[in-house]
Backbone bond lengths (Angstrom), bond angles and torsions (degrees), N, CA, C in turn:
res aa  C-N    CA-C-N  psi(-1)  N-CA   C-N-CA  omega(-1)  CA-C   N-CA-C  phi
1 M - - - 1.491 - - 1.516 109.89 -
2 I 1.332 116.25 135.76 1.428 121.94 -178.11 1.493 109.96 -120.18
3 E 1.328 117.07 131.31 1.460 122.78 -179.71 1.563 109.08 -122.44
4 H 1.290 113.44 135.32 1.504 120.54 -179.03 1.561 111.33 -129.18
5 P 1.296 121.92 57.08 1.444 119.46 173.50 1.536 112.24 -81.65
6 S 1.275 116.16 111.72 1.473 125.87 179.21 1.538 112.33 50.71
7 R 1.352 116.72 -104.52 1.439 119.69 -173.84 1.524 113.05 -107.54
8 H 1.233 118.10 33.29 1.442 124.42 -178.35 1.525 110.39 -137.46
9 C 1.364 117.20 135.61 1.428 121.71 177.62 1.505 109.62 -139.33
10 S 1.301 118.41 136.11 1.426 124.78 179.81 1.536 113.21 -134.31
11 V 1.292 116.92 141.73 1.492 120.21 -179.60 1.530 107.54 -135.24
12 E 1.303 115.48 128.07 1.432 123.94 175.66 1.531 110.25 -98.89
13 L 1.318 118.28 131.83 1.448 119.62 -175.01 1.525 111.31 -159.27
14 Q 1.284 117.11 172.60 1.538 123.45 165.64 1.511 107.92 -99.37
15 A 1.333 116.81 126.74 1.447 121.35 -177.63 1.501 111.87 -69.49
16 L 1.256 117.15 72.01 1.492 122.77 174.87 1.507 108.01 -105.83
17 P 1.380 116.09 151.78 1.488 118.87 -178.34 1.506 113.56 -50.80
18 S 1.341 117.76 -41.87 1.505 120.61 -178.53 1.499 111.23 -65.46
19 R 1.331 117.60 -33.20 1.485 118.61 -178.43 1.554 110.99 -84.96
20 I 1.224 119.35 -21.79 1.472 119.83 -178.51 1.559 110.31 -64.02
21 G 1.263 117.79 -42.34 1.456 123.73 175.44 1.552 113.26 -59.89
22 Q 1.313 115.57 -40.57 1.421 121.37 -179.78 1.541 110.83 -65.74
23 V 1.363 115.26 -44.91 1.463 118.01 178.06 1.501 112.89 -65.70
24 R 1.322 117.29 -35.02 1.442 118.74 174.61 1.500 111.97 -61.09
25 R 1.283 120.59 -37.96 1.449 122.87 178.67 1.512 110.78 -72.15
26 I 1.348 117.00 -33.45 1.462 121.04 176.18 1.517 112.26 -62.82
27 V 1.300 113.67 -46.51 1.464 121.87 179.07 1.512 111.05 -61.97
28 S 1.354 117.41 -43.41 1.469 120.76 179.29 1.539 108.38 -65.31
29 A 1.243 120.51 -42.59 1.474 120.17 -176.65 1.604 109.53 -68.32
30 Q 1.327 114.32 -35.54 1.478 115.92 179.39 1.566 112.42 -68.85
31 L 1.311 114.66 -39.92 1.472 116.61 173.40 1.490 115.25 -64.09
32 R 1.313 114.94 -35.43 1.449 117.66 177.34 1.447 112.70 -67.62
33 Y 1.372 117.77 -32.71 1.421 124.81 177.44 1.556 108.89 -68.38
34 W 1.302 116.64 -34.24 1.475 121.84 179.25 1.539 110.43 -82.14
35 R 1.277 119.31 1.29 1.492 126.07 -176.38 1.569 109.63 61.44
36 L 1.347 113.83 45.36 1.487 119.38 175.61 1.531 108.07 -117.57
37 D 1.301 114.79 47.96 1.494 118.22 178.48 1.502 112.75 -56.71
38 P 1.307 121.49 -38.72 1.537 118.18 -178.82 1.522 114.60 -62.02
39 L 1.356 116.85 -19.15 1.467 119.50 -175.49 1.578 111.48 -97.06
40 I 1.320 116.92 -5.06 1.488 118.36 -172.64 1.525 111.83 -57.89
41 D 1.341 117.02 -52.32 1.441 120.47 -176.96 1.509 113.45 -56.72
42 R 1.355 116.29 -47.77 1.448 115.82 -176.75 1.543 111.79 -72.20
43 A 1.320 116.99 -38.40 1.457 118.54 179.01 1.506 109.44 -63.93
44 A 1.343 118.90 -43.39 1.470 118.96 179.66 1.497 112.85 -64.72
45 L 1.347 118.10 -35.07 1.467 120.27 -177.32 1.543 107.94 -73.09
46 G 1.384 117.01 -39.69 1.477 118.69 178.90 1.499 112.74 -66.49
47 V 1.336 118.78 -43.13 1.514 118.51 -179.46 1.526 110.54 -68.40
48 T 1.378 116.23 -31.34 1.473 116.63 175.04 1.529 112.33 -61.60
49 E 1.315 116.11 -43.78 1.501 119.21 179.41 1.462 110.65 -63.88
50 L 1.310 120.39 -41.68 1.447 122.27 -174.82 1.606 108.64 -69.20
51 L 1.312 117.24 -38.29 1.468 121.01 179.30 1.508 109.09 -70.65
52 T 1.323 118.87 -34.66 1.466 121.12 176.66 1.499 110.93 -64.43
53 N 1.343 117.74 -40.28 1.472 120.13 176.77 1.523 111.92 -62.83
54 V 1.356 116.40 -37.12 1.501 116.30 175.48 1.484 110.92 -65.50
55 H 1.356 117.15 -44.42 1.448 121.40 176.66 1.485 116.18 -56.07
56 R 1.325 116.08 -36.73 1.458 120.56 -176.42 1.524 114.16 -88.02
57 H 1.318 117.72 -34.46 1.467 119.88 -167.61 1.519 114.15 -122.43
58 A 1.285 123.17 -16.69 1.474 123.21 -170.11 1.578 107.87 -73.65
59 Q 1.312 112.55 139.52 1.487 120.66 176.27 1.560 106.27 -137.00
60 P 1.278 121.58 148.43 1.468 128.88 6.31 1.563 114.82 -89.66
61 D 1.366 115.30 -4.80 1.461 117.61 179.98 1.517 110.17 -143.02
62 K 1.334 118.08 177.30 1.435 122.13 -177.11 1.496 111.93 -105.94
63 N 1.324 119.32 16.39 1.432 121.18 -179.60 1.539 108.04 -75.39
64 C 1.343 115.57 140.43 1.478 121.61 -177.52 1.494 107.48 -158.01
65 T 1.331 112.62 170.24 1.470 123.48 176.63 1.492 110.99 -134.58
66 V 1.384 111.55 127.31 1.501 120.76 178.71 1.462 106.75 -99.62
67 E 1.338 117.69 133.80 1.449 123.02 -179.36 1.484 106.58 -132.08
68 I 1.365 114.12 137.34 1.497 119.56 170.36 1.555 103.93 -129.19
69 E 1.331 111.56 139.22 1.459 116.76 -177.31 1.527 108.73 -144.31
70 L 1.332 117.26 134.57 1.416 123.56 178.59 1.565 109.17 -104.85
71 Q 1.316 116.22 120.58 1.452 121.72 176.24 1.517 109.63 -127.25
72 L 1.329 114.35 109.26 1.475 119.16 177.79 1.510 112.33 54.71
73 D 1.311 117.65 -106.21 1.463 120.49 -175.02 1.581 110.49 -108.04
74 R 1.261 119.25 18.29 1.461 120.85 -177.57 1.521 113.53 -137.09
75 L 1.349 115.57 134.46 1.475 120.70 177.91 1.609 104.54 -103.78
76 T 1.286 114.86 130.91 1.467 120.23 176.82 1.560 110.76 -113.84
77 V 1.325 118.04 126.60 1.451 123.50 177.85 1.514 108.11 -118.13
78 S 1.334 117.57 128.57 1.505 117.91 -173.43 1.591 104.00 -140.78
79 V 1.362 112.02 155.25 1.460 120.97 174.33 1.576 106.10 -131.67
80 R 1.298 114.69 125.97 1.463 121.30 178.93 1.533 110.71 -112.05
81 D 1.338 116.12 128.13 1.506 119.14 179.38 1.547 106.12 -128.30
82 H 1.340 115.10 -178.67 1.452 124.27 -175.18 1.557 112.68 -98.53
83 D 1.324 120.28 11.44 1.440 123.48 -177.95 1.518 105.01 -102.69
84 P 1.395 117.19 118.59 1.426 121.15 -179.41 1.526 115.70 -73.90
85 R 1.325 116.87 -14.05 1.436 121.86 -177.73 1.525 109.77 -65.40
86 L 1.296 116.33 133.53 1.489 119.50 179.57 1.511 110.38 -81.92
87 P 1.358 118.39 141.36 1.446 120.80 -177.84 1.545 111.18 -72.44
88 V 1.303 115.36 156.73 1.445 124.04 172.75 1.478 112.77 -111.88
89 A 1.309 119.42 127.92 1.513 120.85 -177.32 1.533 105.29 -73.44
90 E 1.362 114.03 135.27 1.481 122.73 178.85 1.511 108.97 -113.32
91 D 1.308 117.22 155.94 1.464 119.31 178.04 1.495 115.89 -79.52
92 G 1.328 116.39 -12.57 1.468 121.39 176.33 1.549 113.30 75.47
93 T 1.311 117.76 19.58 1.456 117.01 179.53 1.538 113.51 -73.83
94 D 1.320 118.76 -19.06 1.458 120.25 178.75 1.550 114.00 -89.94
95 V 1.296 114.52 13.21 1.503 120.67 -176.45 1.571 104.82 -103.69
96 A 1.343 113.17 140.38 1.482 120.84 177.66 1.533 109.06 -61.40
97 P 1.410 114.51 140.25 1.489 118.25 -176.79 1.553 112.96 -54.32
98 M 1.330 118.35 -35.69 1.428 120.19 -173.33 1.576 114.08 -100.99
99 A 1.303 113.89 12.77 1.498 120.80 178.35 1.481 109.75 -68.13
100 T 1.343 118.71 139.84 1.458 123.66 -177.32 1.525 110.27 -90.14
101 C 1.303 119.07 -6.21 1.479 122.26 175.74 1.513 109.05 -156.81
102 G 1.355 116.90 176.87 1.430 121.53 178.75 1.495 114.53 105.31
103 R 1.371 115.55 -3.73 1.485 115.39 177.50 1.520 113.59 -86.67
104 G 1.311 116.71 -6.67 1.456 121.31 169.94 1.489 113.45 66.37
105 L 1.372 114.62 -141.49 1.399 124.42 -173.97 1.544 110.41 -69.78
106 A 1.288 119.72 -25.02 1.455 119.47 173.30 1.471 114.59 -57.53
107 M 1.349 114.66 -43.65 1.477 121.24 175.88 1.489 111.25 -70.40
108 V 1.305 120.61 -37.15 1.403 121.87 178.25 1.605 109.67 -64.54
109 A 1.277 115.17 -42.64 1.453 118.33 177.27 1.512 113.26 -64.64
110 A 1.298 117.92 -29.49 1.459 122.63 -178.81 1.562 110.32 -75.14
111 V 1.303 120.16 -38.38 1.440 120.85 -174.89 1.525 113.43 -93.75
112 S 1.331 118.45 -10.19 1.469 117.82 -172.20 1.528 108.60 -105.97
113 E 1.379 115.71 171.41 1.444 123.94 173.40 1.503 107.34 -81.59
114 S 1.251 120.06 -42.99 1.489 125.51 177.42 1.520 108.98 -154.49
115 W 1.336 115.36 161.83 1.399 119.15 178.15 1.568 109.12 -153.54
116 G 1.339 116.91 168.83 1.472 117.31 -179.05 1.516 108.38 -179.26
117 V 1.294 115.59 -178.08 1.440 123.29 -174.41 1.539 107.34 -146.34
118 R 1.382 115.87 143.57 1.462 118.84 -178.11 1.509 107.64 -145.94
119 P 1.359 119.81 147.45 1.463 121.04 174.85 1.538 111.04 -68.72
120 H 1.347 116.96 151.35 1.476 120.18 179.96 1.509 106.48 -151.50
121 D 1.330 117.60 111.28 1.471 123.33 178.46 1.482 111.27 51.81
122 D 1.305 116.96 -116.00 1.491 120.44 178.54 1.529 112.98 -99.19
123 G 1.289 117.52 19.77 1.485 122.12 -178.77 1.502 111.40 -146.36
124 K 1.306 112.38 -142.24 1.536 120.58 -178.77 1.474 108.47 -151.74
125 V 1.316 114.01 167.96 1.475 123.96 174.58 1.481 110.64 -131.92
126 V 1.319 117.66 124.61 1.464 123.07 176.88 1.513 105.22 -111.35
127 W 1.356 115.16 130.93 1.418 119.37 -172.96 1.606 110.15 -139.14
128 F 1.287 115.64 162.36 1.421 122.95 168.93 1.474 111.55 -150.67
129 T 1.305 115.40 160.64 1.473 121.35 -171.82 1.608 109.86 -121.85
130 L 1.324 114.08 156.24 1.457 120.71 176.98 1.502 108.01 -137.65
131 P 1.314 120.42 141.18 1.474 120.28 176.06 1.549 112.91 -70.16
132 A 1.298 118.26 132.07 1.467 121.32 -175.11 1.535 106.33 -101.44
133 P 1.353 116.96 144.95 1.418 120.25 176.24 1.540 110.46 -64.03
134 A 1.317 116.65 148.68 1.472 118.10 -178.98 1.542 112.86 -66.11
135 A 1.353 116.44 -27.39 1.553 118.40 -179.15 1.476 110.41 -65.12
136 A 1.389 118.88 -26.60 1.483 118.65 -176.09 1.503 113.46 -77.16
137 A 1.349 117.02 -12.86 1.497 118.54 179.09 1.480 115.32 -74.28
138 Q 1.438 114.22 -20.47 1.450 115.89 179.33 1.542 106.59 -107.89
139 P 1.360 115.23 132.28 1.465 117.81 173.71 1.547 113.28 -65.64
140 A 1.241 115.93 149.16 1.505 120.90 179.33 1.524 108.17 -66.81
141 R 1.380 113.12 136.16 1.423 116.33 176.45 1.511 113.39 -86.09
142 P 1.311 119.25 139.55 1.434 117.76 -179.51 1.517 111.04 -67.73
143 H 1.356 116.45 143.99 1.426 121.54 178.16 1.499 110.34 -77.91
144 R 1.355 115.26 132.24 1.459 120.46 -179.64 1.543 110.65 -99.65
145 L 1.303 113.36 129.65 1.476 117.76 -178.33 1.535 106.59 -97.57
146 T 1.397 114.55 133.61 1.390 121.23 173.24 1.444 114.83 -86.38
147 P 1.296 122.95 118.05 1.467 122.28 -177.96 1.532 113.51 -62.22
148 E 1.282 118.09 143.60 1.398 123.73 179.08 1.494 110.87 -70.86
149 P 1.359 120.86 143.18 1.498 117.59 -179.19 1.536 109.66 -71.17
150 T 1.356 116.01 145.77 1.383 122.05 179.57 1.518 112.89 -80.77
151 P 1.383 117.50 120.55 1.464 118.01 -176.44 1.517 110.22 -63.46
152 Q 1.379 114.01 143.95 1.445 118.44 176.25 1.543 113.27 -89.10
153 R 1.255 114.30 137.49 1.475 118.54 177.03 1.474 112.81 -94.08
154 V 1.388 117.12 143.19 1.433 120.97 177.41 1.553 105.81 -105.13
155 V 1.261 115.38 122.38 1.475 123.11 -174.88 1.508 107.30 -116.44
156 A 1.297 117.61 130.74 1.470 122.85 173.45 1.505 107.36 -87.52
157 A 1.375 118.47 115.26 1.439 122.41 -174.35 1.521 106.55 -89.98
158 G 1.239 118.28 145.17 1.486 125.29 177.23 1.485 109.15 -72.29
159 A 1.359 113.41 167.06 1.497 117.68 179.62 1.497 110.69 -60.87
160 G 1.329 113.20 129.42 1.424 116.87 177.39 1.478 114.63 81.01
161 A 1.395 120.85 -5.37 1.452 121.56 -179.73 1.507 109.04 -85.05
162 P 1.375 118.23 146.96 1.454 120.40 177.74 1.518 111.84 -65.16
163 T 1.315 117.57 143.99 1.484 120.59 177.76 1.514 111.33 -74.58
164 G 1.302 123.31 -22.87 1.474 121.92 178.47 1.461 116.55 62.64
165 G 1.353 116.26 31.11 1.455 115.82 178.45 1.502 113.59 96.05
166 H 1.364 121.32 -10.31 1.423 125.50 -179.11 1.487 108.42 -77.96
167 P 1.411 119.49 160.80 1.445 118.63 178.28 1.533 113.72 -55.04
168 A 1.279 115.17 144.33 1.437 119.70 -173.92 1.560 110.71 -67.04
169 A 1.273 115.08 135.99 1.474 120.90 179.19 1.466 110.44 -99.37
170 A 1.299 119.06 145.92 1.492 123.21 179.62 1.488 109.13 -83.50
171 T 1.270 117.14 140.07 1.541 124.51 -179.48 1.514 103.84 -104.19
172 A 1.315 115.35 122.03 1.466 122.36 177.87 1.513 107.70 -104.31
173 Q 1.329 118.43 134.28 1.470 124.19 179.95 1.450 110.34 -107.72
174 V 1.291 118.57 123.86 1.503 123.14 -179.29 1.505 108.19 -101.82
175 G 1.363 113.51 113.72 1.393 120.82 179.09 1.523 115.62 73.12
176 A 1.339 116.77 158.54 1.439 117.17 176.77 1.492 112.52 -72.86
177 G 1.380 113.23 127.48 1.438 115.84 177.47 1.497 111.68 83.16
178 A 1.342 122.79 1.05 1.451 122.34 -176.86 1.514 106.76 -82.00
179 P 1.388 118.98 156.50 1.464 122.98 178.77 1.539 111.05 -63.53
180 A 1.313 116.01 154.20 1.511 117.08 -179.25 1.531 108.77 -67.07
181 A 1.329 112.96 143.47 1.488 120.66 179.95 1.527 108.50 -79.07
182 A 1.376 115.18 168.60 1.448 119.57 179.19 1.501 110.85 -63.08
183 Q 1.339 116.37 143.54 1.488 119.70 179.43 1.525 106.23 -84.34
184 L 1.318 115.32 136.94 1.493 122.18 -175.92 1.520 107.57 -117.76
185 A 1.350 114.32 137.79 1.532 117.68 173.93 1.496 103.59 -138.20
186 T 1.386 113.15 120.50 1.490 120.40 -175.55 1.537 107.28 -126.83
187 G 1.370 113.39 106.61 1.458 117.46 -179.45 1.522 116.01 58.13
188 G 1.383 113.62 28.76 1.462 115.00 176.88 1.496 111.94 92.14
189 A 1.430 121.62 -15.02 1.405 122.06 -178.09 1.487 110.90 -105.06
190 A 1.308 119.13 133.82 1.426 121.71 -177.23 1.487 110.33 -79.95
191 V 1.315 117.80 131.59 1.446 126.92 -179.16 1.524 109.22 -116.34
192 P 1.291 121.36 108.43 1.532 121.17 179.10 1.464 110.59 -73.32
193 A 1.304 116.34 145.38 1.450 122.03 174.49 1.501 105.98 -74.23
194 T 1.370 113.54 157.45 1.483 120.52 179.72 1.489 109.53 -68.99
195 A 1.288 116.76 124.18 1.452 120.76 -179.40 1.485 113.76 -111.96
196 G 1.227 119.45 148.41 1.494 124.22 -178.55 1.470 111.76 -173.13
197 P 1.346 117.53 167.98 1.450 119.76 176.18 1.461 112.94 -64.20
198 P 1.278 119.77 152.08 1.477 123.28 178.59 1.570 108.20 -64.98
199 A 1.284 114.92 141.55 1.504 120.41 177.96 1.521 108.12 -66.44
200 A 1.329 110.92 137.48 1.468 118.96 177.51 1.501 111.12 -71.54
201 V 1.270 117.08 133.69 1.481 122.05 -178.71 1.507 107.96 -105.93
202 P 1.297 123.14 112.87 1.480 121.43 -178.81 1.490 111.35 -66.15
203 A 1.376 115.50 141.13 1.500 123.15 177.33 1.501 108.87 -70.70
204 T 1.297 116.48 135.10 1.434 122.81 177.88 1.521 110.80 -89.45
205 S 1.309 123.40 125.01 1.465 125.53 -178.24 1.550 108.15 -129.88
206 G 1.366 113.24 156.06 1.409 116.18 -178.32 1.549 113.68 -71.80
207 A 1.337 119.71 -28.98 1.442 126.36 176.73 1.448 113.41 -133.00
208 P 1.341 118.01 147.34 1.461 119.34 178.88 1.502 112.13 -64.69
209 D 1.335 115.53 152.04 1.433 118.56 178.72 1.527 112.00 -66.46
210 T 1.339 119.51 140.90 1.503 124.59 -178.59 1.569 109.64 -120.10
211 A 1.327 112.08 133.84 1.541 116.01 177.74 1.470 107.00 -78.09
212 H 1.319 113.17 134.58 1.523 121.86 178.24 1.504 107.77 -103.01
213 A 1.366 116.75 136.57 1.428 120.56 174.40 1.531 106.94 -84.16
214 P 1.333 115.88 155.30 1.477 118.35 179.09 1.543 111.13 -58.42
215 A 1.286 117.97 142.66 1.465 120.95 -178.68 1.548 110.60 -71.49
216 R 1.306 112.56 139.57 1.473 117.66 -179.70 1.594 107.58 -91.82
217 S 1.283 111.97 148.86 1.445 119.35 -178.47 1.491 109.16 -79.60
218 A 1.377 116.36 133.40 1.483 118.39 178.30 1.490 114.45 -79.18
219 V 1.300 118.29 -10.88 1.449 122.19 179.30 1.497 106.11 -97.63
220 P 1.430 114.02 122.16 1.470 114.62 178.31 1.454 110.18 -67.60
221 S 1.349 112.02 147.03 1.414 116.99 -178.32 1.526 112.02 -81.73
């Protein structure tokens, strides 16, 4: 069973060689999620040594619980088993030089800031601490995106049509009594159409106009 409430993670397992590697990967992934990458190597090495001790020495079973907890500026890694006997630190002289585990509490003491052991119910807890970077204590803030402004459209409204909130268009009147001209809007400035009187259209006649002289009286005066 794996629990991940905020800054605490616990894993229950049997301390078998095949499971020790899995727990080491779980611890590494959790620290990476907490942005504690500089502590991954030391934490993984320390938990490997503690689980190896359980596998070699714990009685009557190999069941244990690994816990990692981040508190302010300190990371605590602990292993709880059901064997009440307290461990004894060894110097590791009987371990092969290239061995990846087996140095026990001597290795835990070398990679950690502090370590210790305490009784717990019918067993014990062995723990060690590592200094955590200050940046890991604060969760990352989500990046806020600023929406782009919506471009405004300029629409030329027809005569008599509502502007709908667009810049007012000027109405030009052509001739007296003529219908209203189209409303124009250019870049927000109103441009009136050229207005003037209607052009005179000459009347077409079959013959040019002739000036008539006043009629003379037929009766002599």
